[in-house]
C-alpha positions as CSV (number, residue, x, y, z in Angstrom):
1,S,26.5,9.0,5.1
2,S,27.0,12.1,3.0
3,I,24.1,14.6,2.6
4,I,26.0,17.3,0.4
5,D,24.3,17.9,-3.0
6,D,27.5,17.1,-5.2
7,T,25.6,17.1,-8.4
8,T,24.6,20.8,-9.0
9,G,26.9,22.7,-6.6
10,A,23.9,24.5,-4.9
11,D,24.2,26.0,-1.3
12,Q,23.0,24.3,1.4
13,L,22.4,26.4,4.5
14,S,21.2,26.7,8.1
15,P,21.9,22.8,9.0
16,V,20.3,21.5,12.2
17,I,20.8,18.1,13.6
18,I,19.2,16.2,16.6
19,T,20.5,12.9,18.1
20,T,18.1,10.2,20.1
21,G,19.5,7.0,21.8
22,Y,22.8,6.3,22.8
23,T,24.9,3.8,21.0
24,G,24.9,1.2,18.4
25,N,21.5,0.4,16.7
26,D,19.6,2.5,19.5
27,L,21.7,5.8,18.0
28,K,19.6,7.8,15.6
29,V,20.7,11.0,14.0
30,F,18.5,13.3,11.9
31,A,19.3,16.5,10.2
32,C,17.4,19.2,8.3
33,W,18.7,22.3,6.0
34,R,17.8,24.8,3.5
35,D,18.6,23.9,0.1
36,E,19.2,25.8,-3.1
37,R,19.3,23.1,-5.5
38,N,16.0,24.1,-7.1
39,L,16.5,27.7,-6.9
40,D,16.8,28.5,-10.6
41,A,13.6,26.6,-11.6
42,N,11.6,27.4,-8.8
43,T,12.7,30.7,-7.4
44,D,12.3,29.5,-3.8
45,V,14.8,27.8,-1.2
46,D,13.5,24.5,-0.1
47,L,14.0,22.3,3.0
48,Y,15.5,18.7,3.1
49,A,15.4,16.4,6.1
50,V,17.1,13.0,6.3
51,E,18.1,10.3,9.1
52,I,21.6,9.9,8.7
53,T,22.7,6.3,8.1
54,A,24.3,4.6,5.2
55,S,21.1,4.3,3.5
56,G,19.4,7.4,4.3
57,T,17.4,9.3,2.1
58,N,17.1,13.2,1.4
59,I,13.4,13.9,2.1
60,Y,11.9,16.8,0.3
61,V,9.9,19.3,2.3
62,D,7.2,20.4,-0.3
63,D,5.6,24.1,-0.4
64,E,2.7,22.9,-2.2
65,G,3.6,24.6,-5.4
66,T,3.5,28.2,-3.8
67,K,7.2,28.7,-4.6
68,T,7.9,30.2,-1.3
69,D,10.9,30.2,0.7
70,Q,11.1,27.8,3.6
71,S,13.4,28.8,6.5
72,E,14.6,28.7,10.3
73,P,14.2,24.7,10.4
74,A,14.3,23.1,13.8
75,I,14.2,19.5,14.5
76,G,12.8,17.9,18.1
77,I,12.0,14.3,19.1
78,D,8.6,13.7,20.6
79,G,7.4,11.8,23.7
80,Y,7.7,8.6,21.6
81,G,11.1,9.0,20.3
82,H,10.1,10.0,16.9
83,P,11.5,13.4,15.0
84,Y,9.4,16.3,14.1
85,L,10.1,19.6,12.1
86,V,9.0,23.0,12.9
87,W,10.0,25.6,10.4
88,I,8.7,29.1,8.8
89,N,7.8,29.6,5.2
90,E,7.5,32.9,3.3
91,R,4.1,33.4,3.7
92,T,4.9,33.9,7.6
93,D,3.1,30.4,8.6
94,I,4.8,28.6,10.9
95,C,4.7,24.9,10.0
96,Y,5.0,21.6,12.1
97,A,5.6,18.1,10.6
98,G,5.3,15.0,12.9
99,S,6.0,11.4,12.1
100,T,3.4,9.0,11.1
101,F,3.1,5.8,13.3
102,I,1.2,3.6,15.1
103,D,0.6,4.6,19.0
104,P,2.8,2.0,21.1
105,D,-0.3,2.1,23.6
106,P,-3.3,0.4,22.0
107,L,-6.9,1.7,22.6
108,V,-8.0,-1.7,22.9
109,P,-5.0,-3.9,24.2
110,S,-5.0,-7.8,22.9
111,T,-8.5,-9.1,23.3
112,P,-9.5,-12.7,22.7
113,A,-11.9,-13.2,19.9
114,P,-13.1,-17.0,20.1
115,V,-14.3,-18.6,16.9
116,S,-17.2,-20.0,18.5
117,S,-19.1,-17.0,19.5
118,N,-20.0,-13.7,18.3
119,T,-17.5,-11.0,19.6
120,I,-17.5,-7.1,20.0
121,I,-13.9,-5.8,20.6
122,G,-13.7,-2.1,22.0
123,T,-16.9,0.0,22.9
124,P,-20.2,-1.8,21.9
125,F,-22.1,0.4,19.5
126,G,-25.1,2.0,20.8
127,F,-26.5,5.3,21.9
128,G,-25.1,5.7,25.2
129,S,-22.2,3.8,25.0
130,I,-20.1,5.8,22.9
131,N,-18.9,9.0,24.4
132,D,-16.0,10.1,22.6
133,T,-13.9,9.4,19.7
134,D,-11.7,6.8,21.2
135,D,-14.9,4.4,21.6
136,V,-13.8,2.4,18.5
137,S,-15.1,-1.2,17.9
138,V,-15.1,-4.1,15.8
139,E,-17.9,-6.8,15.6
140,I,-16.6,-10.3,14.6
141,P,-19.3,-12.9,13.8
142,A,-18.8,-16.4,15.1
143,G,-16.7,-18.7,12.7
144,A,-15.6,-15.6,10.7
145,Y,-12.0,-16.6,11.3
146,L,-10.4,-20.1,11.3
147,C,-9.8,-20.2,14.9
148,D,-9.5,-18.1,18.2
149,M,-7.8,-15.0,17.6
150,N,-6.3,-11.9,19.8
151,V,-7.6,-8.5,18.2
152,T,-6.0,-5.1,19.1
153,I,-7.2,-1.6,18.0
154,S,-4.6,1.1,17.8
155,K,-4.5,4.8,16.8
156,I,-2.4,6.2,14.2
157,R,-0.6,9.3,15.2
158,N,-0.2,12.4,12.8
159,P,-2.3,10.5,10.1
160,Q,-1.6,11.0,6.6
161,K,-4.2,13.6,4.9
162,P,-7.0,12.6,2.6
163,P,-8.4,14.3,-0.6
164,S,-9.8,17.8,-0.3
165,N,-7.5,18.9,2.4
166,N,-9.9,17.6,5.0
167,R,-8.6,16.2,8.2
168,T,-8.6,12.3,8.7
169,F,-8.8,9.8,11.5
170,L,-7.0,6.3,11.1
171,Y,-6.8,3.5,13.5
172,E,-5.0,0.0,13.2
173,F,-7.2,-3.1,13.4
174,G,-5.0,-5.8,14.1
175,P,-3.5,-8.5,13.3
176,S,-3.1,-6.4,10.0
177,G,-3.7,-8.4,6.9
178,T,-6.1,-10.9,8.6
179,T,-9.0,-12.0,6.5
180,F,-12.5,-13.1,7.2
181,S,-14.9,-15.8,5.5
182,E,-17.7,-13.1,6.8
183,P,-17.8,-9.4,6.8
184,V,-16.9,-7.9,10.4
185,T,-18.4,-4.5,11.2
186,I,-16.2,-1.6,12.2
187,T,-17.5,1.7,14.0
188,I,-15.2,4.7,14.4
189,P,-16.5,7.7,16.1
190,Y,-15.2,11.1,15.2
191,N,-16.0,14.8,16.0
192,A,-17.9,16.5,13.2
193,T,-16.8,20.0,14.4
194,S,-13.4,19.5,13.2
195,L,-14.1,16.9,10.3
196,V,-16.5,16.8,7.4
197,S,-19.9,15.7,8.4
198,S,-20.3,12.8,5.9
199,P,-16.5,11.3,5.5
200,S,-15.8,8.6,3.2
201,A,-14.6,5.3,4.7
202,Y,-11.3,3.9,3.3
203,W,-8.2,1.6,4.4
204,Y,-4.5,2.2,4.0
205,N,-2.2,-0.3,2.2
206,P,1.4,0.3,3.8
207,L,2.9,-2.0,1.2
208,T,1.7,0.3,-1.7
209,G,1.5,3.7,0.1
210,L,-2.2,4.1,-1.3
211,Y,-5.7,4.2,0.4
212,S,-8.5,2.0,-1.1
213,Q,-12.3,1.6,-0.6
214,E,-11.9,-2.1,-2.2
215,G,-13.7,-4.5,0.0
216,I,-15.5,-1.6,2.3
217,T,-19.6,-2.1,2.1
218,D,-22.7,-1.0,4.1
219,V,-21.3,2.6,4.9
220,E,-23.4,4.4,7.4
221,V,-22.7,7.9,8.9
222,I,-24.8,8.0,12.3
223,Q,-25.1,10.9,14.6
224,I,-24.3,9.7,18.3
225,S,-24.8,13.2,19.7
226,S,-24.2,17.1,19.2
227,G,-21.1,17.0,17.3
228,L,-20.3,13.4,17.7
229,Y,-20.9,11.0,14.7
230,A,-20.0,7.5,14.0
231,L,-18.7,6.0,10.8
232,R,-19.7,2.3,10.6
233,F,-18.9,0.0,7.8
234,K,-18.2,-3.8,6.9
235,T,-15.0,-5.2,5.5
236,T,-13.5,-8.8,5.1
237,H,-9.9,-8.0,6.1
238,F,-8.1,-6.1,9.0
239,S,-5.9,-3.0,8.0
240,I,-5.6,0.7,8.9
241,F,-9.0,2.0,8.5
242,G,-10.4,5.4,8.7
243,G,-12.4,8.2,7.2
244,G,-11.8,11.8,5.7
245,G,-12.8,13.9,2.9
246,S,-14.6,13.0,-0.4
247,F,-13.0,9.9,-1.7
248,G,-12.1,10.0,-5.6
249,G,-10.7,6.5,-5.9
250,I,-7.4,4.9,-5.1
251,F,-4.9,7.5,-4.3
252,G,-1.5,8.2,-2.8
253,G,0.6,11.2,-2.5
254,G,0.7,14.7,-1.3
255,G,-0.9,18.0,-2.4
256,G,-3.5,20.4,-1.1
257,G,-3.2,24.2,-1.4
258,G,-1.7,26.3,1.0
259,G,0.3,24.1,3.0
260,C,3.7,22.5,3.4
261,S,4.7,19.0,2.8
262,M,7.4,16.3,2.3
263,S,8.1,14.2,-0.7
264,T,10.6,11.3,-1.1
265,N,11.5,12.2,-4.5
266,S,10.9,15.9,-5.8
267,Q,8.4,18.6,-6.0
268,D,7.0,17.0,-9.2
269,S,6.4,13.6,-7.5
270,I,3.6,13.6,-5.0
271,A,3.2,9.7,-4.9
272,G,5.1,9.2,-1.7
273,L,4.4,8.4,1.7
274,L,4.5,12.0,3.1
275,W,1.4,14.0,3.2
276,P,0.9,17.4,4.6
277,Y,-1.8,19.2,6.6
278,I,-2.3,23.0,6.3
279,G,-0.4,25.6,8.5
280,L,0.3,24.2,12.0
281,A,-1.0,20.5,11.3
282,L,1.2,19.6,8.5
283,V,2.4,15.9,8.8
284,M,5.7,14.3,7.8
285,V,6.4,10.7,7.7
286,V,9.9,10.0,8.6
287,L,10.8,6.6,7.5
288,K,14.0,4.5,6.7
289,L,13.9,4.7,3.0
290,R,16.5,2.5,1.0
291,D,16.7,5.0,-2.0
292,R,14.8,7.9,-3.3
293,R,12.7,5.6,-5.6
294,K,11.4,2.9,-3.3
295,R,9.2,3.0,-0.2
296,K,10.0,0.6,2.5
297,A,7.6,-2.1,2.8
298,H,5.9,-2.4,6.1
299,N,5.7,-6.0,7.6
300,I,2.2,-7.3,7.8
301,T,1.8,-9.9,10.8
302,K,-0.8,-12.4,10.4
303,S,-2.5,-14.2,13.1
304,G,-1.8,-18.1,13.4
305,C,-3.9,-20.8,14.2
C-alpha cells in the first residue's frame, strides 16, 4: 500500500523501515517518517508511522500541542515481536513508544474455579502474602458463575496513560467479558513510589477504546508495607482492570502536557487508542486499523459451560 501524502504535496523525509517474520501472514512491515503536511498550520514537523498492508493506517505521532519538531525516528522490534519507536523532539527529549498488548506469559496461568466453592485465583490477600506488584488476585464466591471455569490473570505491557499524566497499572482478568451473578473481589498491588498513593480503579473497554468505573464498588486502598499498596475493589464482570490518576468519568484519548503521543486521526482528535507517557515512558499502540476513522474491535472471549 502507498504511504505517500498525495493530497497536499507535502515533503516526507527521513524514512525508516523494519520487518519482522518471513513470508506470508508471518511477514510484517512497519515504517515511520518525518512529515510536513501540517507545517503551515502548526509550524513544526511531525512523525507518522504505519504497518504497511493493504489496509494500513498512517498513525500520527502527537507532540502534545507543543508545536515542536520531531526528528531522527527509528523503529525496532521488541522481544515479543511488537514494534516500537524512538525519536528526538525539538525540546531535546528522547521519546520512546512501545506497543500496548497483553503479556503472552500470564502472571496466573489458567486455573480452575469450581462453581461449588469459594475460590481465590492468584496470591491470597493478606499481610505477609503480598510481597510485590505481581501478587494480583481475584476472589470468586461459590455460585457466582453458572458453572466451573478457568481463570487467567495477565499483565498489560505499555499500558495507556490515565488522566492527570500519572502512570497506570493494568491487568487482564479472563476470560474477558465473563459476567457474575455476585460480585468478585479483585486485588492489585502497586508501588506508591512511582504512582499516585490513592489511585482510582477503572476498567478498559477494548470495543470502545474507553475507560470506565461503571460496576466497580467497595474500592479500598490498603498499605501492605513501606511503598507497597494494594488497590482492592468489587466488580461483576471480567475485563482489563487497573488504577491510576484521579478519574474524571469515562474517557478515552491522548493528551497530557510535555509529552509525545500518537493519534489515529489528527492532532485535533485525541479519542484514539493511542496514549502517551512523558519523556522516556511514552506509549504507542500499534494496531491494524481498517481506516483512519475506525478502531479495530478486539474479540471478547467468553467462557462456556
